[in-house]
C-alpha positions in Angstrom: -14.0 42.3 46.9 -13.5 39.3 49.2 -11.8 36.1 47.9 -14.2 33.2 47.3 -13.5 30.4 49.8 -12.7 27.9 47.1 -9.9 30.2 45.8 -8.2 30.8 49.1 -4.5 29.9 49.2 -3.6 26.4 50.5 -3.1 25.8 54.2 0.2 27.2 55.6 3.1 24.8 55.6 3.9 26.3 59.0 0.6 24.9 60.3 1.5 21.4 59.1 5.0 21.7 60.7 3.9 23.3 63.9 5.2 22.0 67.3 1.7 20.7 68.1 1.4 18.7 64.8 4.9 17.3 65.2 4.1 16.2 68.7 0.9 14.5 67.6 2.9 12.7 65.0 5.3 11.3 67.6 8.1 13.7 66.6 8.3 15.5 69.9 12.1 15.3 70.1 12.2 17.8 67.2 10.5 20.5 69.2 11.6 19.6 72.7 13.0 23.1 73.4 9.7 24.7 72.4 6.9 25.5 74.9 4.3 22.7 75.5 1.4 22.5 73.1 -2.2 22.7 74.4 -5.7 22.7 73.1 -9.0 21.7 74.7 -11.7 19.4 73.6 -14.9 21.3 73.2 -13.1 24.6 73.3 -15.0 25.8 70.3 -18.0 27.2 72.1 -19.8 26.0 75.2 -18.2 28.2 77.8 -17.7 31.4 75.8 -20.2 34.3 75.9 -19.2 35.2 72.4 -20.2 31.7 71.2 -23.6 32.1 72.7 -24.1 35.4 71.1 -22.9 34.1 67.7 -25.3 31.2 67.8 -28.4 33.2 68.9 -31.4 32.0 66.9 -29.5 29.2 65.1 -29.9 25.5 66.0 -26.8 23.5 66.6 -26.9 21.4 63.4 -27.8 24.5 61.3 -24.8 26.4 62.8 -22.4 23.5 61.9 -23.4 23.9 58.2 -22.8 27.7 58.0 -19.1 28.1 56.9 -18.7 31.7 58.2 -20.2 30.9 61.5 -18.2 27.7 61.9 -15.1 29.7 61.2 -16.0 32.3 63.8 -16.8 29.8 66.5 -13.7 27.8 65.8 -11.5 30.9 66.0 -13.0 32.3 69.2 -11.1 30.1 71.7 -7.9 30.5 69.7 -8.2 34.3 69.9 -9.2 34.3 73.6 -7.1 31.5 75.1 -4.1 31.5 72.7 -4.3 27.7 72.4 -2.0 26.1 69.8 -4.7 24.7 67.5 -8.3 25.2 66.5 -10.7 22.3 66.7 -13.2 22.3 63.9 -16.6 23.3 65.2 -19.0 20.5 64.4 -21.1 17.8 66.0 -21.0 14.0 65.7 -24.5 14.1 64.2 -23.5 16.3 61.2 -22.5 13.4 58.9 -25.8 11.8 59.6 -27.6 15.0 58.8 -25.7 15.4 55.6 -26.4 11.8 54.6 -30.2 12.5 54.9 -30.9 11.0 58.3 -33.7 12.8 60.2 -31.8 13.9 63.4 -32.0 16.9 65.7 -30.3 18.0 68.8 -32.9 18.8 71.5 -31.8 21.2 74.3 -31.5 19.4 77.5 -31.6 16.0 75.8 -29.1 15.7 73.0 -29.3 14.0 69.7 -32.7 12.5 68.8 -33.4 10.4 65.7 -37.0 10.4 64.3 -36.6 6.9 63.0 -34.1 4.8 65.1 -32.6 1.6 63.6 -34.9 -1.2 64.7 -34.7 -3.8 61.9 -32.9 -5.1 58.9 -35.2 -3.1 56.7 -34.0 0.1 58.5 -30.4 -0.8 57.6 -31.4 -1.7 54.0 -33.0 1.8 53.7 -29.8 3.7 54.6 -28.8 6.0 51.8 -25.6 5.1 49.8 -22.3 6.7 50.6 -21.7 8.0 47.1 -21.0 11.2 45.1 -24.3 12.7 46.3 -23.1 12.4 49.9 -19.6 13.7 49.0 -21.2 16.7 47.3 -23.2 17.4 50.4 -19.9 17.8 52.3 -19.1 21.1 50.5 -20.2 23.3 53.4 -17.6 21.4 55.5 -14.9 22.0 52.9 -15.8 25.6 52.6 -15.7 26.1 56.4 -12.3 24.4 56.7 -10.8 26.4 53.8 -12.0 29.7 55.4 -10.9 28.6 58.9 -7.4 27.5 58.0 -6.9 30.7 56.0 -7.8 32.7 59.2 -5.7 30.5 61.5 -2.7 31.0 59.2 0.3 29.4 61.0 -1.8 27.6 63.6 -3.2 24.2 62.7 -6.8 23.1 62.5 -7.7 19.7 63.9 -10.5 18.0 62.1 -13.2 16.2 64.0 -15.6 13.3 63.8 -17.6 11.0 66.0 -16.5 7.3 66.0 -18.7 4.7 64.4 -19.6 3.0 67.7 -20.9 6.1 69.3 -22.7 7.4 66.2 -24.2 4.0 65.4 -25.3 3.6 69.0 -27.3 6.9 68.8 -28.9 5.5 65.6 -29.9 2.3 67.4 -31.0 3.8 70.7 -32.6 6.8 69.1 -31.4 9.2 71.8 -28.7 9.4 74.5 -28.5 6.2 76.6 -26.8 5.2 79.8 -26.4 1.5 79.1 -26.7 1.1 75.3 -28.6 -2.1 75.8 -30.2 -2.2 72.3 -26.8 -1.5 70.7 -24.9 -4.2 72.6 -27.8 -6.7 72.0 -27.6 -6.0 68.3 -23.8 -6.6 68.3 -24.2 -10.1 69.8 -27.6 -11.2 68.5 -27.2 -10.1 64.9 -23.5 -9.3 64.4 -23.9 -9.2 60.6 -26.5 -6.5 60.8 -24.4 -4.6 63.3 -21.4 -4.9 61.0 -23.4 -3.4 58.1 -24.6 -0.5 60.2 -21.1 0.2 61.7 -19.5 0.0 58.3 -22.0 2.5 56.9 -21.2 4.9 59.7 -17.5 4.3 59.2 -17.9 5.3 55.5 -19.8 8.5 56.2 -17.4 9.4 59.0 -14.3 8.6 56.9 -15.5 10.7 54.0 -16.3 13.5 56.5 -12.8 13.4 57.9 -11.2 13.2 54.5 -13.1 16.3 53.3 -11.7 18.2 56.2 -8.1 17.1 55.6 -8.3 17.7 51.9 -9.6 21.2 52.6 -6.7 22.0 54.9 -7.0 20.4 58.4 -3.6 19.4 59.7 -4.7 16.6 62.0 -7.9 14.7 62.9 -9.5 13.4 66.0 -11.9 10.5 66.2 -14.1 10.9 69.3 -15.7 7.8 70.8 -17.9 9.0 73.7 -19.3 5.6 74.6 -16.6 3.0 73.8 -15.5 2.9 77.5 -18.7 1.0 78.3 -17.4 -2.1 76.4 -15.1 -4.9 77.4 -11.9 -5.0 75.4 -12.9 -8.3 73.8 -16.2 -6.8 72.6 -14.5 -3.6 71.4 -12.0 -5.7 69.4 -14.6 -7.9 67.8 -17.3 -5.4 67.1 -15.9 -1.8 67.1 -12.2 -1.7 66.4 -12.6 -2.8 62.7 -14.9 0.1 62.0 -12.9 2.8 63.8 -10.0 1.6 61.8 -12.1 1.8 58.6 -13.0 5.4 59.4 -9.4 6.4 60.1 -8.2 4.6 56.9 -9.9 7.3 54.9 -7.2 9.7 55.8 -4.2 7.3 56.3 -2.8 8.2 52.9 -3.0 11.9 53.6 -0.1 11.7 56.2 -1.7 13.7 59.0 -1.7 12.8 62.7 -4.7 10.8 63.8 -5.9 11.2 67.4 -8.2 8.5 68.8 -9.9 9.4 72.0 -12.4 7.4 73.9 -14.0 8.2 77.3 -13.2 5.5 79.9 -11.0 3.5 77.6 -8.0 3.2 79.8 -8.5 -0.6 80.0 -8.0 -1.0 76.3 -5.4 1.6 75.2 -3.6 -0.9 72.9 -6.9 -1.6 71.0 -7.6 2.1 70.7 -4.1 2.5 69.2 -4.5 -0.4 66.9 -7.6 1.3 65.3 -5.1 3.5 63.4 -4.1 6.3 65.8 -0.8 8.1 65.8 -1.9 9.7 69.1 -4.0 8.1 71.8 -6.1 10.6 73.8 -6.3 9.9 77.5 -9.1 10.7 79.8 -8.4 11.9 83.3 -8.5 8.4 84.8 -5.6 7.1 82.8 -2.1 8.0 84.2 0.2 9.2 81.5 3.1 7.0 82.6 0.8 3.9 82.4 -0.2 4.9 78.8 3.4 5.4 77.7 4.4 2.0 79.2 1.4 0.3 77.6 1.5 1.7 74.1 4.1 0.9 71.4 7.2 3.0 71.2 6.7 6.1 69.1 3.1 6.6 70.1 2.1 10.1 71.0 -0.4 10.8 73.8 -2.8 13.6 74.5 -4.3 14.8 77.8 -5.3 14.6 80.5 -6.3 17.2 83.1 -9.4 16.4 85.0 -12.1 18.9 83.9 -13.2 19.2 87.5 -10.0 21.0 88.3 -11.3 23.9 86.2 -13.5 24.5 89.2 -10.9 23.9 91.8 -8.2 26.2 93.2 -5.6 27.8 90.8 -2.9 26.2 93.0 -4.3 22.7 92.5 -5.0 23.3 88.8 -1.5 24.6 88.1 0.1 21.8 90.1 -1.7 19.1 88.1 -0.9 20.9 84.8 2.8 21.0 85.7 2.8 17.3 86.5 1.1 16.5 83.2 3.6 18.5 81.3 6.5 16.8 83.1 5.1 13.3 82.6 4.3 14.0 79.0 7.9 14.9 78.2 8.8 11.2 78.5 6.5 10.3 75.5 7.4 10.4 71.9 5.0 13.3 71.6 2.6 14.9 74.0 -0.1 17.5 73.7 -1.8 18.9 76.8 -5.6 18.7 76.9 -8.4 17.9 79.3 -9.4 14.4 80.1 -12.8 15.2 78.5 -14.5 18.3 77.1 -14.7 21.8 78.5 -17.8 21.9 80.8 -20.2 24.7 79.7 -20.1 26.3 83.1 -16.3 26.9 83.0 -15.1 30.5 83.6 -13.3 31.3 80.3 -10.6 33.2 82.2 -9.6 30.0 84.0 -8.8 28.5 80.6 -6.9 31.5 79.4 -4.8 31.5 82.6 -4.2 27.8 82.3 -2.9 28.1 78.8 -0.5 30.8 79.8 0.8 28.7 82.7 1.3 25.6 80.5 3.2 27.7 77.9 5.6 28.8 80.6 6.5 25.3 81.7 
């Protein structure tokens, strides 16, 4: 008879003390003699044929709420590529779905909300972040428990979308290139924006906390759209809410990665939101980040995803440079400067991981 997920043994202490987790916590000196650590954003799925097979006939959001399927998809790149951590298979829309918001992910489009936020009344109608919501997170806890049991000594990184990006989807109603409605709401009605962003911070924070309490060894807050903002705007209207989301796991003593696309112009603000590790996209030089950020801050990144389609010689040369530059940080974990493109040849990633581990 199989063991119920809720009765699985606690996460391995080896996972919490792995080289990758120590590096994310800024304790890289403790594991300086060990091979570099590497994982890839969006490694769980996308480019893998076994992922597409596993998800046949299941919508994206449905698949994120099926614990056994979540575990299988999270483990697939760990098995195939031998990366040093699993990234929890989820989507930034999952907390909204669990909170009762009518959202779907349309193929070829992305997240679409049936009723975008257009007024104060819409914000007033948002459901409370209470015990009902926390109970709705049980499939997430179950998936984490099962996944960490299967990962054993390798850590699981929890995942959530940042309040700005998620709230922007709620305001725009679908993907947007310029986020005009969102930016207008911030400046025209800052109190309403603050209410919406705090609500998202609360559902996001509870989502992260559920993952850590169930066994995740680190978390990443992913802000896809923050790079579209000026630093002053980010500090005034976004930073407080990213910090509020990360505050939900601050007392649990796990590394907190904060990654934003195109945020090289405001690394200090990204760090001030509560990160132990700042994720870098491929446009931000690692030496610049190390010089800019406070001493003791770990960094993650930042191979240009385009190099996955370049020559092996060029790819390996860049990976070697990134590893070399990362050794001067308090902690460094190799990653891409954004997510794995779905067209990527999986063997390229497998070979890249093997090369990085040899450095």
